[in-house]
C-alpha positions in Angstrom: 18.2 33.3 -37.1 21.8 33.2 -36.2 22.5 30.8 -33.3 25.2 31.8 -30.8 27.0 29.1 -29.0 27.0 30.5 -25.5 26.8 27.3 -23.5 30.2 28.0 -22.0 29.2 31.5 -21.0 26.0 30.2 -19.3 28.0 27.6 -17.5 30.4 30.2 -16.3 27.5 32.4 -15.0 26.2 29.4 -13.1 29.6 28.8 -11.5 30.0 32.5 -10.7 26.6 32.6 -9.1 27.5 29.7 -6.9 30.7 31.4 -5.7 28.9 34.7 -5.1 26.2 33.3 -2.9 28.2 30.7 -1.0 25.9 30.5 2.0 22.9 29.6 -0.1 25.0 27.1 -2.1 26.1 25.4 1.1 22.5 25.0 2.2 21.5 23.5 -1.2 24.5 21.1 -1.2 23.7 20.1 2.4 20.1 19.3 1.4 21.3 17.2 -1.5 23.8 15.4 0.8 21.0 14.8 3.2 18.7 13.4 0.6 21.5 11.2 -0.8 22.3 10.0 2.7 18.6 9.1 3.2 18.5 7.1 0.0 21.9 5.4 0.5 21.3 4.5 4.2 17.9 3.2 3.5 19.1 1.2 0.5 22.1 -0.1 2.4 20.1 -1.3 5.3 17.3 -2.6 3.2 19.7 -4.2 0.7 21.8 -5.7 3.4 18.8 -7.1 5.3 17.1 -8.3 2.2 20.3 -10.0 0.9 21.1 -11.4 4.4 17.5 -12.6 5.0 17.4 -14.1 1.6 20.7 -15.9 2.2 19.6 -17.1 5.7 16.3 -18.3 4.2 18.0 -20.1 1.4 20.3 -21.8 4.0 17.2 -22.7 6.0 15.4 -24.0 2.9 18.5 -25.8 1.9 19.3 -24.4 -1.5 19.6 -21.3 -3.6 17.9 -22.6 -6.8 14.8 -20.7 -7.7 12.5 -23.7 -8.3 12.6 -27.5 -8.7 10.7 -30.6 -9.7 10.1 -33.2 -6.9 10.3 -36.9 -7.2 11.0 -37.2 -10.9 12.9 -39.5 -13.3 16.0 -38.9 -15.4 14.0 -38.2 -18.5 12.3 -35.3 -16.6 15.8 -33.9 -15.8 16.6 -34.0 -19.6 13.4 -32.1 -20.4 14.1 -29.3 -18.0 17.8 -29.1 -19.1 16.7 -28.7 -22.8 14.2 -26.0 -22.1 15.5 -22.6 -23.1 14.1 -20.7 -20.1 16.0 -22.7 -17.4 19.5 -22.1 -16.1 21.9 -24.0 -13.9 19.9 -27.2 -14.0 21.2 -29.8 -11.5 19.8 -32.9 -9.7 20.1 -35.0 -6.5 19.1 -38.6 -6.1 17.1 -39.4 -3.0 18.6 -42.3 -1.0 17.2 -42.1 2.6 17.8 -40.7 6.1 20.5 -41.2 8.7 18.8 -42.3 11.9 21.7 -43.0 14.3 20.7 -42.5 17.9 23.4 -39.8 18.2 21.7 -37.9 15.4 18.3 -37.7 17.3 18.5 -34.0 17.7 18.9 -33.2 14.0 17.4 -34.3 10.7 19.9 -35.9 8.4 19.2 -36.6 4.7 21.3 -39.0 2.7 21.4 -38.2 -1.1 23.6 -38.5 -4.1 24.7 -35.2 -5.7 24.5 -35.3 -9.5 27.6 -33.0 -9.8 29.4 -30.2 -7.9 26.7 -27.7 -9.1 24.1 -29.6 -7.1 26.3 -29.5 -4.0 26.9 -25.8 -4.4 23.2 -25.1 -4.9 22.5 -26.7 -1.6 25.4 -25.0 0.3 26.9 -28.5 0.8 30.0 -28.4 -1.3 32.9 -29.8 0.6 35.4 -27.1 1.6 37.8 -29.9 2.7 38.2 -33.0 0.5 35.8 -33.8 -2.3 32.5 -35.4 -3.2 32.3 -39.2 -3.0 33.5 -41.2 -6.0 34.0 -44.7 -4.4 31.2 -46.9 -3.1 32.1 -46.5 0.5 32.9 -42.8 0.6 30.7 -40.2 2.2 30.8 -36.4 2.6 29.0 -34.8 5.5 28.6 -31.5 7.3 30.6 -30.7 10.4 27.4 -30.7 12.5 26.8 -34.4 11.6 30.5 -35.1 12.6 30.1 -33.3 15.9 26.9 -35.1 16.8 28.6 -38.4 16.0 31.7 -37.3 18.0 33.9 -37.9 14.9 37.0 -35.7 14.3 37.1 -33.4 11.2 39.7 -35.5 9.4 39.6 -36.9 5.9 39.7 -40.7 5.9 37.9 -41.1 9.3 35.4 -43.9 9.6 31.7 -42.7 9.6 29.1 -45.3 10.8 25.6 -44.6 9.5 22.3 -46.3 10.3 20.4 -45.7 7.1 16.6 -45.7 6.7 15.5 -46.2 3.1 11.7 -46.0 2.9 11.3 -47.8 6.3 14.0 -50.4 5.8 16.9 -49.9 8.1 20.5 -51.0 7.4 24.0 -50.2 8.9 26.9 -49.0 6.8 30.5 -47.9 7.4 31.8 -45.1 5.2 35.2 -43.3 4.8 35.0 -39.5 5.2 36.1 -38.0 1.8 34.9 -34.4 2.4 33.1 -32.1 4.8 31.9 -28.5 5.1 30.7 -26.1 7.8 27.1 -27.1 8.6 24.3 -24.6 8.8 22.5 -24.6 12.1 19.4 -23.0 10.7 19.0 -25.6 7.9 15.9 -27.8 8.2 18.1 -30.9 7.5 21.8 -31.7 7.4 23.1 -33.3 4.2 25.2 -36.5 3.6 26.5 -37.2 0.1 27.1 -40.8 -1.0 28.5 -42.0 -4.3 26.4 -42.8 -7.4 27.5 -46.4 -7.1 26.1 -46.6 -3.6 22.8 -44.9 -4.7 22.3 -47.2 -7.7 22.7 -50.3 -5.5 20.7 -49.3 -2.5 18.2 -46.8 -4.0 17.9 -47.7 -7.7 15.9 -45.4 -9.9 12.3 -46.6 -10.2 10.9 -47.5 -13.6 7.5 -45.9 -12.9 6.5 -42.3 -12.3 6.1 -41.4 -8.6 2.7 -39.9 -9.6 1.2 -43.0 -11.2 2.1 -45.8 -8.8 0.9 -46.5 -5.3 3.1 -44.9 -2.7 6.0 -47.1 -1.7 8.7 -44.5 -0.8 10.9 -41.8 -2.2 14.2 -43.6 -2.7 15.7 -43.5 -6.1 13.7 -40.5 -7.4 15.4 -37.4 -8.5 15.1 -33.8 -7.2 15.7 -31.5 -10.2 16.6 -27.8 -9.3 17.0 -24.9 -11.7 17.1 -21.1 -12.1 15.6 -18.6 -14.5 17.1 -15.5 -16.0 15.7 -13.5 -13.1 13.7 -14.0 -9.9 10.6 -12.2 -11.0 7.4 -14.2 -10.8 9.1 -17.6 -10.3 5.8 -19.3 -9.7 4.3 -18.1 -12.9 7.3 -19.1 -14.9 7.3 -22.5 -13.3 3.6 -23.0 -14.3 4.4 -22.1 -17.9 7.4 -24.5 -17.8 5.1 -27.3 -16.8 2.7 -26.4 -19.6 5.6 -26.5 -22.1 7.0 -29.8 -20.9 3.9 -31.8 -20.1 1.0 -30.1 -21.8 -2.3 -31.7 -20.9 -0.7 -34.8 -19.5 -2.3 -36.3 -16.3 1.2 -37.0 -14.9 2.6 -33.6 -13.9 5.4 -33.5 -11.3 5.0 -31.6 -8.1 7.0 -28.4 -8.1 8.6 -26.3 -5.4 9.3 -22.5 -5.5 12.1 -21.2 -3.3 10.3 -18.8 -1.0 13.6 -17.1 -0.2 13.1 -15.0 -3.3 10.9 -12.1 -2.4 9.7 -11.7 -6.0 8.9 -15.4 -6.5 5.2 -14.5 -6.7 3.5 -11.4 -8.0 1.6 -10.0 -5.0 -0.3 -6.9 -5.9 -0.7 -5.8 -2.3 3.0 -6.1 -1.6 3.9 -4.5 -4.9 1.6 -1.6 -4.2 3.0 -1.2 -0.7 6.6 -1.2 -2.0 5.7 1.4 -4.6 4.0 3.6 -2.0 7.0 3.3 0.3 9.4 4.3 -2.6 7.1 7.2 -3.5 7.0 8.5 0.1 10.8 8.3 0.4 11.1 10.1 -2.9 8.6 12.7 -1.8 10.6 13.4 1.4 13.7 14.1 -0.7 11.8 16.0 -3.3 10.2 18.4 -0.8 13.6 19.1 0.8 15.3 20.0 -2.4 12.3 21.7 -4.0 11.8 23.9 -1.0 15.5 24.9 -1.0 15.6 25.6 -4.8 12.4 27.6 -4.7 13.7 29.8 -1.9 17.1 30.1 -3.8 15.3 31.1 -7.0 13.1 33.6 -5.1 16.2 35.2 -3.6 18.0 35.6 -6.9 14.9 36.5 -9.1 16.1 40.1 -9.6 19.4 38.8 -11.1 17.5 36.7 -13.6 15.4 39.8 -14.5 18.5 41.8 -15.1 19.9 39.1 -17.3 16.7 39.3 -19.3 17.2 43.0 -19.9 20.6 42.3 -21.7 19.0 39.7 -24.0 19.3 36.4 -22.1 16.5 34.1 -23.2 14.2 32.0 -20.9 15.8 28.8 -22.2 19.3 30.1 -21.4 18.3 31.0 -17.8 16.7 27.6 -17.3 19.9 26.0 -18.6 21.9 28.1 -16.2 19.7 27.0 -13.2 19.9 23.4 -14.3 23.7 23.7 -14.6 23.7 25.0 -11.0 21.6 22.0 -9.9 24.0 19.6 -11.7 27.0 21.2 -10.1 25.3 21.0 -6.7 24.7 17.3 -7.4 28.3 16.6 -8.4 29.4 18.1 -5.1 26.7 16.7 -2.9 26.0 13.2 -4.2 29.5 11.7 -3.7 29.6 13.1 -0.1 26.1 11.7 0.5 27.1 8.3 -0.9 30.1 8.0 1.3 28.3 9.1 4.5 25.3 6.9 3.6 27.3 3.8 3.0 29.3 4.3 6.2 26.2 4.9 8.1 24.6 1.8 6.6 27.6 -0.4 7.5 27.7 1.0 11.1 24.0 0.2 11.5 24.3 -3.3 10.0 27.1 -4.0 12.5 24.9 -2.8 15.3 22.1 -5.0 14.0 24.4 -8.0 13.9 25.5 -7.4 17.5 22.1 -6.7 18.8 20.5 -9.8 17.3 23.5 -12.1 17.9 23.6 -13.1 14.3 26.7 -15.2 13.8 26.4 -15.8 10.1 27.6 -12.2 9.4 28.8 -13.1 6.0 25.2 -13.5 4.9 24.5 -9.9 5.8 27.8 -8.3 4.7 27.3 -5.5 2.3 29.9 -6.7 -0.2 31.6 -4.7 -3.0 29.1 -5.7 -5.7 26.2 -4.8 -3.5 27.8 -1.6 -2.4 28.4 -0.5 -6.0 24.8 -1.3 -6.9 23.5 0.6 -3.8 25.7 3.6 -4.8 24.5 3.5 -8.4 20.8 3.3 -7.4 21.1 6.0 -4.8 23.1 8.3 -7.1 20.6 8.0 -9.9 17.7 8.4 -7.5 19.2 11.5 -5.9 20.1 13.1 -9.2 16.6 12.4 -10.6 15.1 13.9 -7.4 17.3 17.0 -7.8 16.5 17.6 -11.5 12.8 17.0 -11.0 12.7 19.2 -7.9 14.3 22.1 -9.8 11.9 22.0 -12.8 9.3 24.3 -11.4 11.8 26.8 -9.9 13.5 26.8 -13.3 10.2 27.7 -15.0 9.7 30.6 -12.5 13.3 31.9 -13.2 13.0 31.5 -17.0 9.5 32.9 -17.4 9.7 36.0 -15.2 9.9 39.3 -17.0 12.3 42.1 -16.0 9.5 44.2 -14.5 8.0 41.3 -12.6 11.5 40.4 -11.3 11.9 43.8 -9.8 8.6 43.6 -8.0 8.8 39.8 -7.2 8.4 39.1 -3.5 7.5 35.4 -3.3 4.2 36.2 -1.8 0.6 36.2 -3.0 -1.2 39.5 -2.4 -4.9 39.7 -3.1 -6.8 42.9 -3.0 -9.3 43.2 -0.2 -12.6 44.9 -0.5 -12.5 46.7 2.8 -9.6 47.9 4.9 -9.6 47.1 8.6 -7.4 48.5 11.3 -5.9 46.3 13.9 -3.1 46.4 16.5 0.2 45.6 14.9 2.4 43.1 16.8 5.1 40.5 16.0 2.3 37.9 16.2 0.1 39.6 13.7 3.0 40.3 11.3 4.0 36.6 11.5 0.5 35.5 10.8 0.3 37.9 7.8 3.6 36.6 6.4 2.4 33.0 6.6 -0.9 33.8 4.9 0.8 35.9 2.1 3.2 33.0 1.2 0.8 30.1 1.1 2.7 27.9 -1.3 5.9 28.2 0.6 4.0 27.5 3.9 2.3 24.5 2.3 5.6 23.0 1.0 7.3 23.3 4.4 4.3 22.0 6.4 3.9 19.1 3.9 7.5 18.0 4.1 7.4 18.1 7.9 4.1 16.3 7.9 5.4 13.6 5.7 8.3 12.8 8.0 6.1 12.8 11.1 3.4 10.6 9.5 6.0 8.1 8.4 7.6 8.1 11.8 4.2 7.6 13.5 3.3 4.8 11.1 6.6 3.0 11.7 6.2 3.2 15.5 2.6 2.0 15.2 3.7 -1.0 13.2 6.6 -1.9 15.4 4.5 -1.6 18.6 1.8 -3.9 17.1 3.9 -7.1 17.1 2.0 -9.4 19.5 4.0 -12.0 21.2 1.0 -13.9 22.5 -0.5 -14.1 19.0 2.8 -15.3 17.5 3.4 -18.0 20.1 -0.2 -19.2 20.3 -0.1 -20.0 16.6 2.9 -22.3 17.1 2.4 -23.9 20.5 -0.5 -24.6 22.9 0.5 -24.9 26.6 3.9 -24.5 28.1 5.4 -27.8 26.7 4.6 -30.1 23.8 6.1 -33.6 23.7 5.9 -35.5 20.5 7.6 -38.1 18.3 10.7 -36.9 16.5 9.5 -37.3 12.8 13.0 -36.8 11.5 13.7 -40.5 11.9 12.1 -41.4 8.7 8.7 -42.9 7.8 7.8 -45.6 10.3 4.1 -46.3 10.4 4.3 -48.1 13.7 6.0 -45.2 15.5 4.8 -42.2 13.6 3.0 -39.7 15.9 3.3 -42.0 18.9 3.9 -41.0 22.6 3.4 -44.0 24.9 0.9 -43.9 27.8 3.8 -44.4 30.3 5.4 -41.2 29.1 2.2 -39.3 29.5 1.9 -40.6 33.1 5.5 -39.7 33.8 4.9 -36.1 32.6 1.7 -35.9 34.7 3.7 -37.0 37.8 6.3 -34.2 37.6 6.0 -31.7 40.5 4.8 -28.4 39.1 2.8 -29.8 36.2 -0.8 -28.6 36.6 -2.4 -30.0 33.5 -1.6 -32.7 30.9 -3.6 -33.1 27.7 -2.7 -36.0 25.3 -3.8 -35.5 21.7 -4.5 -38.8 19.8 -4.4 -39.2 16.1 -5.6 -41.8 13.6 -6.0 -41.7 9.8 -9.5 -42.4 8.5 -12.2 -41.5 5.9 -15.4 -39.5 5.7 -18.1 -41.3 3.6 -20.1 -38.6 1.9 -23.9 -38.4 2.3 -26.1 -37.2 -0.5 -25.9 -33.5 0.5 -22.1 -33.7 1.1 -21.6 -35.5 -2.2 -23.5 -32.7 -4.0 -21.4 -30.0 -2.2 -18.3 -31.9 -3.2 -19.4 -31.8 -6.8 -19.9 -28.1 -6.5 -16.5 -27.8 -5.0 -14.9 -29.7 -7.9 -16.6 -27.4 -10.4 -15.4 -24.4 -8.5 -11.8 -25.4 -8.2 -11.2 -27.9 -11.0 -9.0 -25.5 -12.9 -6.6 -25.3 -9.9 -6.9 -29.0 -9.0 -3.6 -29.9 -10.8 -2.9 -33.0 -8.7 -6.4 -34.4 -9.0 -7.3 -34.5 -5.3 -10.7 -33.1 -5.8 -11.4 -35.2 -8.8 -10.5 -38.4 -7.0 -12.6 -37.5 -3.9 -15.5 -36.6 -6.1 -15.3 -39.9 -8.0 -14.9 -42.1 -4.9 -17.4 -40.1 -2.7 -14.8 -40.2 0.1 -12.7 -37.5 1.8 -9.7 -38.7 3.7 -9.6 -37.3 7.3 -7.3 -36.8 10.3 -9.2 -38.1 13.3 -8.2 -36.5 16.6 -9.1 -37.9 20.0 -9.1 -35.1 22.6 -9.7 -34.7 26.3 -12.6 -32.5 27.3 -10.3 -29.6 28.5 -9.0 -29.1 24.9 -12.5 -27.7 24.0 -11.4 -24.5 25.7 -8.9 -24.0 22.9 -11.4 -24.3 20.0 -13.2 -21.4 18.3 -16.2 -22.7 16.3 -17.1 -20.9 13.1 -20.5 -22.5 12.9 -22.6 -24.0 15.8 -21.7 -24.1 19.5 -19.7 -26.4 21.6 -21.8 -28.1 24.3 -19.6 -30.0 26.9 -22.4 -32.2 28.1 -23.3 -33.4 24.5 -19.6 -33.9 23.6 -19.1 -35.9 26.8 -21.8 -38.3 25.6 -19.5 -39.5 22.8 -22.3 -39.1 20.1 -21.0 -35.9 18.7 -18.1 -34.8 16.6 -16.5 -31.5 15.7 -15.5 -31.4 12.0 -13.8 -29.2 9.5 -13.3 -30.1 5.8 -11.7 -28.0 3.2 -9.7 -27.7 0.0 -6.1 -26.3 -0.1 -6.1 -24.8 -3.5 -3.8 -22.6 -5.5 -3.4 -20.1 -2.6 -3.0 -22.8 0.1 -5.7 -21.1 2.1 -8.6 -22.5 4.0 -12.0 -21.2 2.9 -14.7 -21.7 5.6 -17.4 -21.3 3.0 -16.2 -24.5 1.3 -16.9 -26.8 4.3 -18.9 -29.8 3.4 -20.7 -30.1 6.8 -23.2 -28.0 8.8 -24.1 -28.4 12.5 -26.7 -31.1 12.8 -25.5 -33.1 9.8 -24.8 -36.8 10.2 -21.2 -37.8 9.7 -20.0 -41.4 8.8 -16.5 -42.0 10.0 -14.4 -45.0 8.9 -11.1 -46.0 10.6 -9.3 -49.3 11.0 -12.3 -51.2 9.3 -14.6 -49.6 11.9 -17.5 -47.4 10.8 -19.3 -45.1 13.2 -21.9 -42.4 12.9 -21.8 -39.1 14.7 -23.8 -35.9 14.7 -21.9 -32.7 13.8 -21.9 -30.4 16.8 -19.9 -27.6 15.3 -17.7 -26.7 12.4 -14.3 -25.9 13.8 -10.7 -26.6 12.8 -8.2 -28.0 15.3 -5.5 -25.3 16.2 -2.5 -25.6 14.0 -0.2 -26.1 17.0 -2.2 -29.3 18.0 -2.6 -30.8 14.5 -0.3 -32.9 12.4 0.6 -29.7 10.6 0.2 -31.4 7.3 -2.6 -31.0 4.8 -3.8 -32.9 1.7 -5.4 -31.0 -1.1 -8.9 -32.1 0.0 -9.0 -33.1 3.6 -11.1 -33.4 6.8 -10.3 -32.9 10.5 -12.6 -34.7 12.9 -12.4 -34.2 16.6 -14.0 -36.7 19.0 -13.8 -37.4 22.7 -10.7 -39.5 23.6 -12.8 -42.3 25.2 -14.8 -42.5 21.9 -11.5 -42.5 20.0 -10.4 -45.7 21.7 -13.5 -47.5 20.3 -12.1 -47.2 16.8 -8.5 -48.1 17.5 -6.5 -50.3 19.9 -3.6 -47.9 19.8 -3.3 -46.0 23.1 -0.2 -44.0 22.1 -0.7 -40.2 21.7 0.4 -38.1 18.8 1.5 -35.4 21.3 1.2 -34.4 24.9 0.5 -30.8 26.0 1.7 -29.9 29.5 1.1 -26.8 31.7 3.5 -25.7 34.5 2.6 -23.8 37.6 4.0 -20.4 38.4 7.6 -20.6 39.5 8.2 -24.2 38.4 8.7 -23.7 34.7 12.5 -24.3 34.7 12.2 -27.4 36.9 9.4 -28.9 34.8 11.5 -28.1 31.7 14.5 -30.0 33.1 12.4 -33.0 34.2 10.6 -33.3 30.8 14.0 -33.3 29.0 15.2 -36.1 31.3 12.2 -38.2 30.2 12.6 -37.4 26.5 16.4 -37.9 26.5 16.4 -41.3 28.3 17.6 -44.4 26.5 16.7 -44.7 22.8 13.7 -42.4 23.1 12.8 -40.7 19.9 10.7 -38.1 21.6 11.3 -34.4 21.2 10.0 -31.5 23.4 9.2 -28.0 22.3 8.7 -25.3 25.0 6.9 -22.0 24.9 10.2 -20.4 25.8 11.8 -21.7 22.6 9.3 -19.8 20.5 9.5 -16.7 22.7 13.2 -16.6 22.1 12.7 -17.0 18.4 10.1 -14.3 18.4 12.3 -12.0 20.5 15.1 -12.2 17.9 12.6 -11.4 15.2 11.0 -8.5 16.9 14.4 -7.2 18.1 15.5 -7.1 14.5 12.3 -5.4 13.3 12.4 -2.8 16.1 16.1 -2.1 15.6 15.7 -1.7 11.8 12.4 0.2 12.1 13.8 2.4 14.8 16.8 3.2 12.7 14.6 4.1 9.7 12.3 6.1 12.0 15.3 8.0 13.4 16.5 8.8 9.8 13.0 10.0 8.9 12.8 12.1 12.1 16.3 13.6 11.3 15.1 14.3 7.7 12.1 16.2 9.1 14.2 18.2 11.6 16.8 19.1 9.0 14.2 20.0 6.5 12.6 22.3 8.9 16.0 23.9 9.7 16.7 24.3 6.0 13.3 25.9 5.4 13.5 28.3 8.3 17.2 29.3 7.8 17.0 29.7 4.0 13.8 31.6 4.4 15.4 34.1 6.8 18.5 34.5 4.7 16.5 35.1 1.6 14.6 37.9 3.4 17.8 39.7 4.6 16.9 42.8 2.6 13.2 42.8 3.8 14.2 42.4 7.5 16.8 45.2 7.1 14.0 47.4 5.7 12.0 46.7 8.9 14.9 47.7 11.0 15.3 50.8 9.0 11.7 52.0 9.5 12.0 51.6 13.3 11.1 48.0 14.1 13.3 46.8 16.9 15.5 43.7 16.7 13.6 42.1 19.6 10.3 42.5 17.7 11.7 41.0 14.5 13.0 38.0 16.6 9.6 37.5 18.1 8.0 37.8 14.6 10.4 35.1 13.2 9.8 32.8 16.2 6.0 33.1 15.9 6.4 32.1 12.2 8.3 29.0 13.4 5.6 28.3 15.9 3.0 28.6 13.1 4.9 25.9 11.1 4.9 23.7 14.2 1.2 24.1 14.9 0.1 23.5 11.3 2.4 20.5 11.0 1.0 19.0 14.2 -2.6 19.4 13.0 -1.9 18.0 9.6 0.3 15.1 10.9 -2.4 14.1 13.5 -5.1 14.1 10.8 -3.1 12.1 8.2 -1.6 9.7 10.7 -5.1 9.0 12.1 -6.4 8.3 8.6 -3.5 6.1 7.6 -3.5 4.2 10.9 -7.2 3.4 10.9 -7.5 2.5 7.2 -4.2 0.9 6.3 -2.5 -0.4 9.5 -5.7 -1.7 11.0 -6.3 -3.8 7.9 -2.8 -5.2 8.2 -3.5 -6.1 11.8 -6.7 -8.0 10.9 -4.8 -10.1 8.3 -1.6 -10.7 10.2 -1.4 -13.7 12.6 0.9 -11.9 15.0 -0.1 -8.3 14.9 -2.4 -6.4 17.2 -3.6 -3.0 16.2 -3.3 -0.2 18.8 -3.9 3.4 17.7 -1.3 5.9 18.9 -0.2 9.4 18.2 2.5 9.3 20.8 5.4 9.8 18.3 3.8 12.9 17.0 3.2 14.1 20.6 6.9 13.5 21.4 8.0 15.4 18.3 5.8 18.5 18.9 7.8 19.9 21.9 11.0 19.4 20.0 9.5 21.1 16.9 8.3 24.1 19.0 11.7 24.4 20.7 13.4 24.5 17.3 10.8 26.9 16.1 12.0 29.3 18.8 15.8 28.7 18.7 16.5 28.4 15.0 15.0 31.8 14.0 16.8 33.4 16.9 20.2 32.0 15.9 19.6 32.7 12.2 18.6 36.3 12.8 21.6 36.9 15.0 23.8 35.6 12.2 22.5 37.9 9.5 22.7 40.9 12.0 26.5 40.6 11.8 26.2 42.7 8.7 25.1 46.3 8.9 21.6 47.4 7.9 23.0 49.4 5.0 24.9 46.4 3.6 21.8 44.3 3.8 19.6 46.8 2.1 22.1 47.3 -0.7 22.3 43.5 -1.3 20.7 42.4 -4.6 
């Protein structure tokens, strides 16, 4: 068979068709622009927020390296450096902490940077001056300089009180470099020279993990990257296997949780895929619906082309060429609008949340190019996939079928019934005859409304009380500032005089000191057996040997808390009941034991004790026996907020606590303020904690409320923006569907006019069709939103520590009147537009 090269001709036909039917072409191009704007705006906002949040989190963590080894020796650094999977390997040498009184409000680490790469990886590379070379040189952040009231000038004297594993010394340095400090960082950094580090914090000869604990000074922190950030935790585990094999001495590792893909979370991955699919479906339904109507309107032309010898393949190619041309016109416009919209919204987010580190959230050129590339590819793929089925319809239709094609399904009925004809009945008949078209329009509108309702449900579910109660109990908590280094004599210590001063403040209604001591739980026979079972269950994940050691010694180390009776109100037992009278006797204890395994989660089923068991507690060479009243963990906000791999928490009455220790200092003091006196109590407590050389710090409920307010504000602004975009997509999709549907039926409507149907009747018919769309969409949206809300969002609420589920269909209820109003106005305006042409011209139109 002779092949004729007619690609140029088919392309010319495609272009001519676009020029001939300009109104329909405009609608198609607008739908593509709309879809591209959706993808680009979502990607811009999402990309900007993800990038900004990642940068902010990195600055909070104190580094941008993907992972690291903690407390290692130089030979470990060489091993990591030689491994083929690691990149950008650098190290820091731990020296100590700066504990000047003027630095009491911040935590300041003193380390030695291995090279400039190490400084850059921790966002602490001097922007003025350089890293230290000489023994007495130091480089610090501007925040440290400001706290010390030292001018930002190279060569200035910097006095530092240095704590090296509990030993304090005073040093005077010369400022050789500084950089803008990060307020959100957990600790500020001071760099000293290698010569200073070698003399004052020499590198130990023995591994940190084989000797008895004597401090961190001199050990190296080794940080590194991988080729990509996917499953960093899994890659790090494999790295340890390669470097250390079955060795008992394996360094502790850290994974930078700023990287969202650092661990492979199936639930998160599934949720992300579902979100992408829903966004894709929204764009697909818009474009598919428009193309389907466009093909239906031009089906007779394709039939005529078949009569002159055009093949199905050629017609499909012509339709695809049209889609490609539409894309070439629509995608660039959509990218420009989407990027501008994304930038405008990001600026709004910055202003609303008072985010000053705007550079972290800036959508830079590299990110913009990536966003445009992803959005363009995604939009083009959506267009080409959306036009596949309409292409098949256009290519497979025969000339005879094309002449009779009416885009409706007509099924023969067995009996004929007579009924009163009205615009309402005709509209109902039209909807039932074109079921596929109706389903596509309703589905696209339903998708937008369900997504909108889901977003609003999620945003309205953020629970401030849950969030705050997980972080603080009471209105104020006064505790020792632990940033001053390891000092066993002053760690977790608030003196009784401070407690009395707080209790004496006018407006303080309740004061609850929480006492803390370190001790041991000696295992009985039954507990020892459960401990062995626990070891067998978790021995594969017990990479630091905590369970093995506890099992061999028959001892579990425990945090002992002495609590006043009123703290019992804050406890939620998981087994047993709390009896105040029994607890007041001093013979009972509340206990919780557990293993923090590979997931760092507490498993209630792993507890070693049951109510009624006998508990042998050891502390300060004292041993005492208690009966277990209940199994219950102390609230996180009241605890030390630190956990060993296998641990115990024991709560006893404060008077009983004083029988095992002579120390009367509290770990923390919880204070409640009366209504109307919060601000004055806050001021008075700060006077107490800021007096003299006090190393106390105070955290108030309002601090956390402010933090939560910023978080929720950002989520609501971003979520509201996304919800608005989705609502706009649904509205414009409905407009496209109705308008293109009416324009494609110009000839049919003209025939109705010709046989005597009045224009007012046709208007009513079209408006009733729109109302049908609105009613069907409302029913479907309510059903799907209810299912999604109760099954998916309710599950999220149960697992989230600061989310409260509340079922609502309010967003759908708000959308319904708008949808009905559009159902009435859009058909009316569209019909008036096509009526500008005469009936004869519309009938003669092919």
